[in-house]
KOLBARO-535677 format. One record per residue: residue in three letters; z, y, x of N, C-alpha, C in turn. Coordinates in steps of 0.05 Angstrom, whole numbers, padded with zeros to 5 digits, always signed. Atoms other than C-alpha are relative to their C-alpha. Layout:
ALAZYXZYXZYX...
END
This chain:
MET+00015+00001-00014+01936+01843+01573-00018-00021+00010HIS+00016+00020-00005+01871+01803+01592+00007-00018+00020TYR-00011+00011-00024+01900+01754+01637-00029-00009+00015PHE+00028+00013-00012+01825+01724+01649-00010+00024+00018ALA+00005-00028-00014+01811+01798+01669+00013+00005+00026ILE-00014-00011-00023+01866+01805+01711-00003-00020+00024CYS+00002+00023-00018+01856+01739+01751-00029+00007+00016ASP+00027-00005-00008+01785+01764+01769+00002+00009+00027ILE-00005-00002-00032+01795+01764+01853+00023+00022+00000ALA-00025-00020-00007+01858+01808+01843+00017-00005+00024SER-00014+00007-00024+01885+01768+01898-00008+00014+00025ARG+00014-00009-00027+01837+01808+01946+00020+00029+00007PHE-00015-00026-00002+01879+01875+01944+00030-00008+00019LEU-00018+00007-00013+01941+01838+01970+00003-00011+00026ILE+00009+00008-00026+01911+01816+02034-00003+00023+00018PHE-00001-00033-00019+01927+01868+02092-00024+00004+00012ARG+00017-00007-00012+01874+01903+02119-00006+00021+00027GLU-00006-00015-00029+01899+01932+02181-00022-00013+00023PRO+00017+00009-00016+01851+01932+02242+00004-00022+00019TRP-00005+00025-00010+01849+01863+02277+00001+00004+00030GLY-00005-00004-00021+01882+01866+02343-00011-00024+00024ALA+00002+00029-00018+01875+01816+02407+00010-00023-00005SER-00012+00028+00008+01879+01742+02398+00024-00007+00017LEU-00025+00009-00019+01949+01718+02425-00001-00030+00002HIS-00004+00039+00001+01931+01641+02419-00016+00000+00022ARG+00016+00020-00016+01914+01602+02475-00012-00025-00006PRO+00012+00020+00002+01864+01546+02471+00018-00021+00005GLY-00014+00026-00006+01903+01482+02469+00027+00001-00002GLN-00027-00004+00006+01970+01514+02458+00014+00005-00029ASP-00014-00003+00018+02017+01508+02401-00003+00031-00009ASP+00001-00026+00011+02010+01571+02354+00029+00012+00004THR-00033-00015-00002+02087+01577+02350+00005+00003+00026LYS-00006+00000-00031+02094+01565+02425-00016+00027+00004ALA+00011-00022-00013+02042+01621+02437+00013+00023-00013ASP-00012-00027+00013+02079+01670+02389+00026+00008+00017MET-00022-00005-00019+02143+01662+02428-00003+00006+00029THR+00004-00011-00027+02113+01666+02495-00008+00033-00004ASN+00002-00026-00002+02083+01731+02475+00020+00021-00010ARG-00017-00017+00006+02136+01754+02444+00027+00010+00025LYS-00011-00004-00028+02178+01748+02513-00014+00012+00015ALA+00019-00017-00019+02120+01779+02548-00003+00027-00002ARG+00004-00024+00009+02123+01839+02506+00019+00023+00014PRO-00026-00016-00010+02162+01898+02542+00010+00018-00022LYS-00014-00018+00021+02212+01933+02499+00003+00027+00007GLN-00002-00029+00003+02198+02002+02492+00008+00018-00018GLY-00006-00010+00027+02233+02042+02446+00013-00011-00015ASN-00014+00013+00011+02270+02025+02391-00019-00009-00026ASP+00016+00012+00018+02241+01986+02323-00009+00026-00021LYS+00008-00025+00019+02237+02054+02289-00030+00015+00015THR+00020-00011-00016+02190+02083+02342-00029-00018+00006ARG+00016+00018-00014+02146+02019+02360-00016-00005-00027SER+00012+00016+00024+02092+01987+02312+00003-00025-00003PRO-00016+00032+00006+02103+01929+02278-00011-00019+00015ARG+00013+00024-00016+02056+01886+02321+00018+00002+00022GLU-00017-00001-00023+02108+01908+02377+00025-00012+00000SER-00026+00014+00007+02167+01876+02340+00005-00030+00003SER-00002+00029-00001+02193+01811+02358+00004-00021-00020LEU-00004+00012+00027+02198+01796+02283-00030-00003-00002PHE+00026+00007+00009+02119+01799+02279-00008-00026+00011VAL+00004+00028-00005+02089+01732+02275-00036+00000+00001GLY+00029-00004-00003+02015+01733+02301-00010-00019-00016SER+00015+00017+00009+02000+01666+02278-00005-00003-00029LEU+00009-00003+00031+02009+01689+02203-00020+00023-00002GLU+00021-00026+00003+01966+01753+02210-00027-00016+00008LYS+00029+00015-00007+01910+01701+02242-00006-00015-00029GLY+00002+00013+00027+01918+01655+02178-00012+00020-00026MET+00007-00020+00018+01911+01717+02134-00024+00005+00009GLN+00023-00007-00004+01855+01738+02173-00026-00016-00010ILE+00017+00018+00008+01815+01678+02156-00004+00003-00026LEU+00000-00010+00027+01829+01692+02081-00017+00024-00003ARG+00011-00024+00010+01803+01758+02085-00033+00005+00011VAL+00033-00001-00007+01735+01745+02120-00019-00010-00028PHE+00015+00008+00024+01711+01717+02049-00001+00025-00019ASP+00010-00027+00021+01676+01771+02008-00021-00014-00016ARG+00026-00001+00020+01619+01777+01955-00020-00009+00019GLU+00027+00012-00017+01567+01775+02010+00007-00023+00017HIS-00005+00022-00025+01603+01717+02053+00021-00017-00014SER-00013+00014+00011+01631+01673+01998+00004-00034+00006VAL+00000+00030-00014+01613+01607+02035-00008+00005+00026MET+00004+00003-00032+01617+01594+02109+00010-00022+00012GLY-00010+00028-00010+01620+01544+02156+00016+00011+00030LEU-00022-00005-00021+01666+01544+02219-00013+00028+00018SER+00011-00014-00024+01619+01583+02270-00004+00025-00017GLU-00007-00025+00015+01612+01639+02211+00021+00008+00001ILE-00031-00009+00001+01685+01643+02204+00009+00010+00029VAL-00002-00016-00022+01687+01656+02278-00011+00024+00009GLU+00010-00029+00005+01644+01708+02281+00009+00022-00013ALA-00010-00025+00018+01667+01746+02220+00029+00007+00005SER-00032-00002-00014+01745+01740+02247+00002+00014+00023GLY-00011-00007-00028+01741+01749+02315+00015-00016+00015LEU-00020+00020-00012+01784+01689+02333-00016-00016+00011ASP+00012+00021-00014+01767+01635+02374-00004-00023-00015LYS+00012+00031+00006+01737+01566+02361+00028-00017-00011SER-00024+00021+00003+01806+01531+02368+00022+00011-00021SER-00020-00013+00022+01847+01583+02325-00015-00006-00027VAL+00013+00007+00031+01793+01576+02265+00002-00028-00007GLN-00002+00031+00010+01797+01498+02265+00030+00000-00009ARG-00033+00006+00012+01874+01500+02261+00006+00018-00022PHE-00013-00014+00024+01880+01557+02209-00019-00010-00023THR+00020+00016+00025+01817+01524+02163+00009-00018-00005PHE-00008+00029+00006+01847+01459+02170+00022+00007-00022THR-00026-00006+00010+01915+01489+02147+00001+00006-00023LEU+00001-00015+00022+01892+01529+02091-00010-00021-00018HIS+00017+00025+00017+01846+01468+02063+00020-00018-00012ALA-00021+00022+00001+01911+01424+02069+00017+00020-00018LEU-00021-00013+00020+01952+01477+02027-00015+00011-00018GLY+00007-00007+00023+01903+01488+01975-00019+00025+00005TYR+00017-00027+00004+01874+01559+01994-00026+00005+00009LEU+00028-00001-00002+01805+01540+02017-00011-00028-00010ARG+00011+00027+00006+01757+01488+01993-00023-00007+00022LYS+00012+00000-00024+01713+01451+02038-00020-00018-00009ASP+00028+00019+00006+01641+01415+02021-00004-00019+00022ASP+00003+00026-00022+01644+01347+02055-00034-00003+00009SER+00025+00005-00007+01566+01348+02056-00009+00026+00018THR+00012-00021-00018+01552+01419+02085+00026+00008+00020ARG-00021-00009-00015+01626+01427+02118+00005+00025-00002LYS-00002-00032-00002+01627+01499+02097+00028+00003-00021TYR-00023-00004+00011+01686+01530+02070-00002+00025-00024THR+00004-00022+00019+01698+01576+02004+00028+00001-00010LEU-00026-00006+00009+01761+01609+01978+00004-00025-00029SER-00010+00022+00018+01800+01559+01925+00012+00013-00033PRO-00016-00015+00018+01826+01585+01857+00033+00006+00007ARG-00024-00012-00012+01895+01583+01888+00002+00026+00016VAL-00004-00028-00010+01885+01645+01921+00008+00024-00020LEU-00006-00021+00018+01892+01680+01854+00030-00003-00009GLU-00028-00001+00003+01961+01660+01855+00015+00023+00010LEU-00015-00024-00021+01981+01716+01903-00009+00021-00015GLY+00003-00020+00016+01946+01767+01859+00015+00001-00020PHE-00011-00003+00029+01967+01748+01792+00029+00001-00002ALA-00038-00004-00007+02047+01735+01820-00001+00035+00000TYR-00003-00025-00004+02032+01810+01836+00000+00016-00022LEU+00000-00012+00023+02012+01833+01771+00014-00006-00020GLN-00028+00018+00013+02070+01787+01743+00020+00020-00001THR-00029-00010-00011+02122+01823+01782-00001+00031+00004ASP+00003-00024-00004+02094+01898+01788+00010+00013-00021SER-00005-00017+00022+02135+01943+01746-00019+00016-00015LEU+00022-00020+00009+02086+01995+01746-00016-00011-00020VAL+00018+00012+00021+02035+01948+01709+00008-00005-00018GLU-00012+00013+00028+02080+01921+01660+00010+00028-00015TYR-00009-00023+00020+02104+01991+01633-00027+00019-00001ALA+00025-00013+00005+02035+02027+01644-00015-00015-00024THR+00023+00010+00014+01999+01978+01606+00000+00007-00032PRO+00001-00012+00034+02019+02002+01526-00011+00025+00004HIS+00009-00032-00010+02006+02074+01555-00030+00002+00000MET+00029+00001-00004+01939+02051+01584-00014-00007-00024TYR+00008+00011+00022+01921+02015+01520-00002+00016-00025GLU+00001-00021+00021+01940+02074+01476-00020+00022+00004ALA+00017-00017-00013+01897+02119+01519-00031-00012-00005ASN+00024+00011+00004+01838+02077+01513-00004-00005-00033ARG+00009-00003+00027+01844+02071+01434-00001+00025-00010ARG+00005-00019+00010+01844+02139+01429-00023+00017+00009SER+00021-00010-00014+01789+02159+01477-00024-00022-00009GLY+00030+00015+00004+01745+02094+01461-00012-00013+00029GLU+00005+00005-00019+01736+02097+01532+00014-00020+00022THR-00014+00014-00015+01753+02052+01597+00024+00018+00011VAL-00021-00018-00014+01818+02071+01626+00017-00021+00020ASN-00012+00014-00018+01849+02049+01686+00022+00011+00014VAL-00025-00009-00014+01911+02047+01729-00010-00007+00033THR+00003+00008-00028+01901+02050+01811+00024+00005+00012GLU-00013-00007-00019+01944+02048+01865-00007+00005+00023LEU+00013-00004-00034+01941+02074+01940+00003-00019+00018PHE-00004+00015-00018+01930+02029+01989-00010+00003+00022ASP+00008-00014-00030+01923+02059+02065-00020+00019-00011THR+00016-00021+00008+01863+02099+02052-00021-00003-00028GLU+00020+00008+00026+01836+02067+01985+00017+00001-00020VAL-00014+00002+00024+01857+02062+01917-00012-00025-00014VAL+00002+00027+00011+01863+01993+01886+00005-00002-00031TYR-00002-00001+00025+01849+01975+01812+00022-00019-00008VAL-00024+00017+00006+01913+01946+01788+00004-00010-00032ALA+00000+00006+00026+01903+01950+01711-00024+00010-00013ARG+00022-00017+00014+01844+01968+01663-00003-00012-00026ALA+00005+00010+00025+01831+01971+01593-00034+00010-00004PRO+00029-00009+00000+01752+01966+01583-00005+00019-00028GLY+00005-00004+00025+01724+02008+01529-00021-00007-00018ARG+00021+00016+00016+01680+02003+01473-00033+00002+00009HIS+00027-00008-00011+01617+02024+01509-00008-00015+00028VAL+00011+00015-00029+01573+01986+01565-00002+00021+00020ILE+00000-00020-00023+01582+02024+01631-00014-00016+00017SER+00014+00011-00022+01540+02012+01687+00008+00000+00029VAL-00016-00003-00017+01594+02020+01738+00014-00031+00004ASP-00010+00024+00001+01616+01950+01760+00024-00003+00012ILE-00026-00008-00012+01692+01958+01769+00017-00025-00007PHE-00021+00022+00006+01745+01894+01769+00020+00008+00011LEU-00022-00005-00018+01814+01890+01786+00003-00011+00024GLY+00002+00003-00026+01829+01889+01856-00021+00007+00014MET+00018-00023-00021+01774+01931+01879+00004+00017+00011ARG-00014-00021-00018+01783+01981+01927-00025+00022+00002ILE+00018-00024-00006+01745+02051+01930+00015+00023+00019PRO-00017-00019-00026+01758+02100+01992+00015+00025-00024ALA-00012-00020+00015+01807+02154+01958-00009+00023+00004HIS+00007-00026-00003+01771+02210+01982-00028+00000-00014ALA+00020-00007+00021+01711+02197+01934+00000-00008-00028CYS-00009+00008+00029+01743+02184+01870+00019+00019-00010ALA-00020-00018+00006+01788+02220+01822+00025-00009-00002PRO-00029+00011-00003+01846+02176+01823+00009-00001+00026GLY-00011-00005-00024+01850+02177+01901+00008+00028+00007ARG-00010-00037+00002+01846+02261+01897+00021+00007-00007VAL-00021-00010+00014+01896+02264+01850+00030-00010+00010ILE-00021+00013-00010+01944+02221+01887+00004+00017+00032LEU+00001-00019-00021+01926+02255+01950+00007+00028+00002ALA-00004-00026+00008+01935+02325+01921+00023+00004-00001PHE-00032-00003+00002+02007+02313+01907+00015-00019+00014MET-00014+00020-00021+02028+02270+01968+00015+00028+00016GLU-00008-00016-00024+02066+02309+02024-00022+00009+00019GLU+00029-00006-00010+02008+02353+02055-00004-00012+00027ILE+00008+00015-00023+02022+02323+02123-00010-00025+00000ASP+00004+00022+00010+02022+02259+02097-00032-00013-00010ALA+00028-00001+00010+01956+02271+02058-00020+00004+00025ALA+00013-00005-00026+01928+02301+02121-00013-00019+00021ALA-00002+00017-00020+01940+02245+02166-00021-00026-00015LEU+00017+00024+00018+01909+02192+02109-00027+00010+00004ILE+00025-00012+00004+01848+02241+02110-00012-00007+00031ASP+00011+00004-00033+01842+02237+02188-00006-00028+00003ARG+00004+00024-00010+01840+02167+02193-00013-00017-00022SER+00020+00011+00019+01791+02159+02130-00030+00005+00016GLU+00025-00015-00007+01719+02152+02140-00016+00010-00019LEU+00007-00017+00021+01692+02206+02100-00033-00003-00003ARG+00031+00004-00004+01622+02183+02085-00009+00005-00031LYS+00006-00005+00030+01576+02198+02024-00006-00025-00016PHE+00008+00024+00018+01565+02151+01969-00024+00014-00017THR+00024-00017+00013+01519+02200+01927-00006+00022+00017PRO+00007-00025-00006+01486+02266+01941+00023+00019-00003LYS-00022-00024+00008+01549+02303+01911+00028-00010+00010THR-00025+00009-00021+01603+02262+01958+00005+00021+00017ILE-00011-00019-00015+01650+02311+01986+00007-00013+00019ALA-00003+00022-00016+01647+02276+02052+00008+00022+00029SER-00007-00015-00021+01677+02335+02096+00031+00009+00000ARG-00027-00011+00006+01748+02350+02110+00010+00027-00009ALA-00006-00027+00012+01748+02420+02100-00009+00007-00033GLY+00002+00002+00023+01715+02409+02031+00018-00014-00016LEU-00017+00017+00015+01760+02355+02010+00023+00017-00003LEU-00024-00015+00001+01818+02396+02023+00003+00022-00017ARG+00008-00018+00019+01796+02453+01984+00000-00014-00026GLU+00002+00016+00021+01781+02403+01930+00035-00007-00011LEU-00029+00003+00015+01855+02376+01928+00014+00024-00005ALA-00006-00028+00006+01879+02448+01928-00005+00003-00029GLN+00006-00007+00029+01848+02457+01863+00009-00024-00019VAL-00005+00025+00022+01866+02389+01836+00031+00006-00006ARG-00027-00009-00002+01935+02406+01859+00009+00028-00027SER-00008-00021+00009+01935+02477+01824-00005-00008-00033GLN+00007+00003+00033+01904+02448+01751+00014-00030-00008GLY-00015+00016+00012+01945+02388+01750-00015-00034-00002TYR+00015+00020+00002+01888+02335+01748-00028-00003+00018ALA+00032-00002-00019+01819+02313+01784-00020-00012-00022ILE+00020+00013+00009+01755+02305+01763-00021-00007+00016ALA+00019+00003-00023+01704+02275+01803-00033-00015-00013GLU+00029+00005+00015+01626+02277+01778-00015-00009+00024GLU+00024+00012-00017+01579+02229+01811+00014-00002+00033GLN-00006-00001-00027+01620+02223+01875+00003-00023+00012CYS+00000+00032-00011+01624+02145+01883-00021-00013-00011TYR+00028+00010+00012+01573+02127+01831-00016+00022-00009LEU+00017-00020+00017+01514+02158+01804+00000-00001-00029GLY+00002+00004+00024+01518+02171+01728+00026-00006-00010GLU-00032+00001+00002+01598+02167+01733+00012+00030+00000ILE-00023-00023-00011+01650+02220+01721+00024-00010-00015SER-00023+00014+00002+01718+02201+01722+00022+00024+00002VAL-00015-00019+00004+01775+02243+01703+00034-00016+00007ALA-00026+00019-00005+01852+02222+01733+00019+00021-00001ALA-00022-00016-00002+01921+02245+01731+00023-00016+00013PRO-00017+00017-00015+01982+02227+01778+00026-00017-00013ILE-00025+00013+00011+02038+02178+01760+00020+00001+00026PHE-00018-00011-00020+02102+02199+01801+00022-00029-00010ASN-00031+00017+00004+02167+02154+01810+00020+00016-00001GLY-00029-00014+00009+02235+02172+01802+00006+00022+00028SER-00009-00027-00023+02232+02215+01880-00023+00018-00002ARG+00028-00022+00003+02171+02256+01852-00018-00009+00016LYS+00023+00001-00022+02122+02219+01901-00023-00016-00021PRO+00022+00014+00013+02055+02200+01870-00007-00025+00009VAL+00005+00020-00002+02050+02129+01865-00022-00017-00005ALA+00025+00008+00015+01987+02117+01824-00015+00017-00010ALA+00021-00021+00022+01938+02145+01778-00009-00011-00024LEU+00012+00007+00022+01913+02135+01711-00028+00015-00005ASN+00027-00012+00000+01838+02149+01698-00020-00009-00020ILE+00018+00012+00018+01786+02149+01651-00028+00004+00010SER+00024+00001-00011+01714+02131+01667-00026+00006-00019VAL+00023+00001+00028+01652+02156+01621-00023+00007+00021PRO+00024-00008-00010+01577+02161+01637-00005+00030-00006SER+00011-00031+00000+01545+02230+01647-00016-00003-00024SER+00021+00007+00020+01493+02207+01590+00017+00005-00023ARG-00012-00008+00029+01546+02215+01537+00019+00019+00006TRP-00018-00018+00001+01598+02268+01564-00014+00019+00023SER+00009-00024-00014+01592+02328+01599+00030+00011+00007VAL-00027-00005-00011+01649+02360+01644+00016+00015-00017LYS-00019-00017+00025+01674+02417+01588+00009-00024-00016GLN-00007+00020+00018+01671+02357+01539+00029-00021+00007ILE-00023+00011-00010+01720+02317+01588+00026+00021+00001GLU-00025-00020-00004+01767+02380+01597+00007-00003-00021GLU-00019-00007+00024+01777+02392+01523+00001-00029-00015GLN-00016+00013+00016+01782+02326+01500+00015-00022+00012LEU-00011+00021-00022+01800+02269+01561+00024+00010+00013VAL-00024-00011-00016+01843+02310+01601+00030+00002-00019PRO-00032+00003+00016+01901+02320+01547+00007-00029-00003ILE-00010+00028+00002+01899+02242+01537+00011-00012+00024VAL-00006+00009-00028+01901+02230+01613+00028+00003+00007LEU-00031-00011-00011+01959+02273+01626+00022-00005-00020GLU-00023+00004+00013+02001+02254+01569+00004-00029+00004ALA-00002+00033-00003+01990+02175+01583+00015+00005+00033SER-00011-00001-00036+02007+02195+01666+00032+00006-00003ARG-00015-00010+00011+02060+02230+01639+00028-00017-00010ALA-00021+00023+00010+02095+02176+01595+00004-00022+00019ILE-00007+00023-00020+02086+02124+01648+00019+00008+00024SER-00016-00008-00016+02122+02165+01698+00028-00001-00006PRO-00026+00008+00009+02197+02148+01701+00009+00030-00017ALA-00012-00027+00011+02240+02198+01652+00018+00012+00019ASP-00024-00013-00016+02289+02207+01703-00014+00017+00030SER+00012-00018-00024+02240+02237+01756-00001+00027-00006SER+00005-00029+00002+02225+02310+01766-00026+00006-00008VAL+00031-00003+00003+02156+02307+01737+00003+00027-00022SER-00006-00022+00019+02183+02360+01687-00006+00026+00015SER+00000-00026-00020+02186+02412+01748-00026+00009+00000HIS+00026-00004-00014+02112+02407+01754-00013+00013-00026PRO+00002-00022+00022+02094+02467+01698-00030-00010-00007TRP+00020+00004+00014+02024+02446+01695-00004-00023-00021PHE-00007+00014+00020+02044+02384+01651+00000+00015-00031TYR-00003-00006+00024+02065+02422+01596-00018+00026-00003ARG+00020-00019+00004+02021+02485+01607-00029-00014-00013ARG+00028+00015+00012+01959+02436+01595+00008-00012-00025LEU-00001+00013+00024+01989+02402+01538+00007+00019-00026THR-00002-00024+00021+02011+02465+01501-00020+00013-00007THR+00017-00013+00006+01946+02496+01510-00022-00009-00008ALA+00023+00013+00007+01899+02442+01497+00004-00002-00024PRO-00001-00002+00029+01874+02431+01428+00009-00024-00012ALA-00010+00024+00018+01910+02382+01376-00019-00020+00004LEU+00015+00024+00005+01884+02313+01382+00007-00014-00028SER-00001+00022+00026+01873+02269+01323+00009-00028+00012ALA-00009+00025-00012+01901+02199+01330-00021-00024-00011ASN+00024+00023+00003+01835+02171+01298-00028+00003+00020PRO+00014+00000-00021+01794+02154+01358-00035+00014-00006LYS+00026-00018+00007+01726+02188+01317+00000+00025+00011ARG+00007-00022-00007+01753+02250+01335-00008+00008+00027VAL+00009-00001-00028+01742+02240+01410-00038-00002+00000ALA+00026+00010-00003+01677+02211+01393-00023+00016-00013SER+00022-00020+00017+01647+02270+01351-00012+00016+00023GLY+00010-00017-00014+01643+02307+01414-00018-00009+00023ARG+00028+00015-00022+01589+02257+01453-00016+00008-00002ARG+00023-00002+00004+01533+02267+01467-00018-00031-00001SER+00012+00024+00003+01481+02208+01451-00017-00007+00022ARG+00010+00012-00024+01450+02163+01498-00030+00011+00001
END
């Protein structure tokens, strides 16, 4: 695996993106004491199974605030002063002063002495890189991903679902230059891409419906399916055929094909997809040449002790698809020139 590519802001997908709640900090009060005060003040309603995590006595609000400071930095806000962090985070100035000082002391933030502005430091990458080193899915999927990359000659990705988005956790770049700027740790709304749709299609219907309901179904291109009814129809088709093809749903000029990766309990935990430009590929060519590769790779990654074999489309698709040559030129021969 290309470790420098892996490090490319991969830590971003580890940082929680839950809606920010009201500040628990009282100016002039120690954060730890503030947390204890708020824990005592919280009414005990129901048990831990029915209460939200923030209502638990185990929830540490000060830690959430520290993570919130890291989360406000992104491509559009890479350098920020104290007042900018206050505005972006929604925290009061006293809290921001404490947390930026602490994060700087721990090495997670850099501070320019002349401008007094902050940026993320390379140490933030330790979080994301540690995930990639310890995620068994990434480790097991990597050889199959690169084999699919070798056979197709195109870019192959592995994504995991994180709330209403999919996160790119592994990537094997193709031999051709593509216009879509995708990097590890990047998130894309699940409703607008093939990996997200194929995971949604094989989730429990009640869970998929709940995820759709809390998603912002917005259009990224004129072709994006952005209605609940339209998306549910698309998921039914994906579930029937066993794979998803998204044509210019998130990016103009891109077509993506994806198949689900299951865990040992038949739960879709990830997806493997191949992204290609519409200037060189048609949907028909993708169905004939790339769908079998994607299905074979995703099936190989799914645990052998799972019940993947009970999904008949795996075998139906693999047995009816034309035989593939191990020579990458076999796939290239069907492409249209740019």
